[in-house]
N, C-alpha and C positions, 0 to 999 in steps of 0.2 A: 471597828466597834464604836470609839469614839465619833468618827465621822459621820456614821450610822445615827447614833444617837442626834447629833448636832441637826443632820437633815430632817429627822424625825420631828425633833422640837420646833424649828423651822416650817415643817409643813402645818404641825397642830397650829403653829402662830395664824398662819394666812388662812386658814380654815376657820379659826374663832373669828378672827378679824373680819372676815367675808360675812358671817353671819349675824351681823349687827340686827337686830331685831328689836320692837315695841310692844309690849305689855298693857294693855289698858288696865287704869288704875280707878278713874271714876269719871262721871258727866256731870256736868252742872244738870239744872232743872233749863225749862224751855223759856223763860221769863228777861232773858237778854234778847235785845233788840239787834238783829244784823251786825253781831260784835265781829270785830274785823281784826282787832289788836290785843294781844296780851303782854303788859309790859310786869316782871317777875321782881319783886323786893322783897327777896329772900331773907335779909337782914330784918325787916319787921312784920315776915309772915302773911305780905300782903300779893293780890293779883288785882290788877287794873285792865280794866277792859273797856276798849271802846266800843260803844253801840251807834254805828252810822245811822240807824232807824230807816230814813228815807231820803233819798237824793231831791227828792223835790218839795221837802219843805227844810224853811232855812230855820235855826234855832231849835230842832227837835233832837238833835243828837246829845248824847250824853255818856260819861263814863260811870261804871260799876265798880265796886269795890268789895273783892272776895276772899275769902280766907283759903289757905292753902290744899282745902279740901273741896273748893268750889262752892262752900255756902255764901250767902251774902253776909257783907258787913254792912254796907248801903246800896241798894241797885241802883238809884238815881244818886250816886256822891257827888257830882257836878253837872249840870243841865245848862242848854242853852248855846249848844255847840251846832254848827252847820257842818251836817254829813261827814262827822267825824271818821278819821281813818286812822294812820298810823300814829303811834304816840311813845314819847321817851321821856326819861327825867335825871335832871341832874341836881343834887343836893335836894333845896325844898321846892322845886320847882317841875312840873310836869308840863311837857310842850306837845301839843295836838295839832295835827295837819286837818284843818278845815276845806274838804274838797270844794262846799258852795261857794264861800265866799274868799276863798286861795287867801288863806292866811293862816298862820301859826296862832293857835290860842296858848296863851301862858298861863300856867294854873298853879297857885300857891297851896302846895299840899296841905299845911297845918290849917289854911282858913278855908279849904274845900271850894275856892271862887276864882272865877278868871280876874285876871289883874291887868291883863293888856292884851293885844291882838298886834302879830308883826305881819304885815300886809306884804306878797311878794308879786308886785306888778306885772302883768302879762304872762304869770303862770295858768296854764292848762287846767290841770288834775293834781294838787299836791298829794301824795300818797303814804309813802314811808318816812319813818323820822328815828333817827340815832343821833347819840350824844357823844361826843367823845370826851377823855377825864379831864380836857380843861374846860368844858361846857358850851364847846363849838358843836351848833345844831347843824346838820345835815336833813335835806327833805328832798324827797325824790319829786318830780313832775313828769309822771307816766305819758301825758298827752302829750309833750312836747319835747320828751325824751331829757330832760335835765335835771340837774342837781342843785339843790341851791346850799349856799355855807351861810349859817347866820352865828355872825360874832358881836357882842354887845348889841341886841337887837338889829343889829343892820344884816340884812339880806344882800348877798351876792352871788352871781351866776359862778359856778364852781366846776361842774363840767357839762357837756351837752352830746349831741348825736350819740344817744346812748336808747335804741331801741325797744320801746316798752319797760324803760326802767322802773323799778319798782323797790324792792327791796333794800336794803342798809344796815350796815353794819359796822361800827367803830371799833377795831381793837387796836391798841397803841397809837403808833403812827399810822397805820394803812385804815384805809376806808374799803371797805367789801361790798361789792354790787351785784345786783342782780338785773341783767338785760340781755334780750335776744337768746332767751333758753341757756343764758350761760351763768357762772360765776366768776367775778372778776377781782381782782385786787390792786386798789390805785394807790402808788405810793404818794409821800409827801410832794414830789415833785410834777404829779398828775402821771406817771409812767403806767400804763394799765398791763396787766397780764391775767391770761386767762388762763384762771385754774381748772376748770371745770366746765363743759359744754354739751351739748343735745340733751338736756332736761327738758321736759313737756309739761303740758298741765298749768300754765300761766305763772310763771314763779312769780311768787309774794313774799314771804319770809326768810328769813336765812338767820341760823344762830351758831356761835362756835361751841363744839363740844369737848374738845381736847385744842392741842396746836395743831394747824393747817388740818384740822380737821371738821367737818360742819354737817348741818341738817339745813335742807330748803325746801321748803313747801309750794306745791303747785296748788293753784287755786282751785282746779277742777277735783281736789281731793289726793293729792299726792305726797307723799313726804321722802325728799331722797338723803342718802348718806354719801356724801362726798367724802371721799380718802385722802390722804396725803398723796398718793400720786394722782391726784385728779379724777379718778374713776370715779362714778357714781352707780348707785344703785337704789329701787325703790324697794323701801322698808315698810312701807304702808300705802295702801290702794282703797280707798272708800268710793272711787267713781260709782261703783255699781249700786251703791247706796244712797248716791247723791247725795254724799255727806262732804262740804268743801273743808279747804285745810287753808286758813287766809294767813295773816300773819302772826307767828309763831314765838313763843316766848320758851327760856329754857333755864330750869334752876341748877347750875352746875354742883350744889351742895347735895342735893337729893338725886340727880341723874332724870327728872322729871320732866317731858315736853309737853306744853301748854297749847293746845291748837284751838282757837276761834273758828267754827263751823259755818258762819253767817246766814245760810239759808234754814239751818236746823236752829238755830238761834240758841245755841250752847257751847261750852269750852268742853274740851275732852284732853283727861290728863294722861298721858303715857309714861312708862319708865323705860329709859333706854337700857338696853340687855346689852 
């Protein structure tokens, strides 16, 4: 009887684990402009959203500041950015990748102003940003398949030969990278381990929900759950409705996933069940 009960518990655990799902909580209004990235500041109850606006026009990008229910605190919180894509925060600084000018804008959060730009010579398309616990910034160059590392405002090439590299996530000493339909872990010695592969949809953003467990967005409108064993499954598919899923943000304290939708000019919030 004990063996049977143990097996039953294992089966229930496996079934529960495999049925991870998302339940929509809200969506913002449609006055964002090509929103590409969401950064969650759960401590201060703020969402920062990058608005690319238009790749053809320099200086038209901006960052919006929303509350945790998707209402604007300030729609054009910081302006004058060049096709802004990925964003990341360390202490009082917000870093923003500018695709048009191939630079990373550094924004003083308290002053709500751009205080400097870090140029990355030879970059093709700066895209996603992550910042580690020491304040070191990593930014992907999707066009050239590279990742740059910025320390003390000095950029250097960190990784290369990564096909279609986009989403980045720094956790502890590891860097997680989305490249070539795969989620890859990079250790401090730059040794790469493919954790999960075969995902479609133009992989864009990655967040960690538990140890060795991730959510990955596919730009065309997919959200994958990547499990500790490396398997992955689609838990949200909005392709039929032509709703994109760009650089996602996640609040571990509430279990809420925030998805910027680019073409429909909204942020959607989902509860992870």
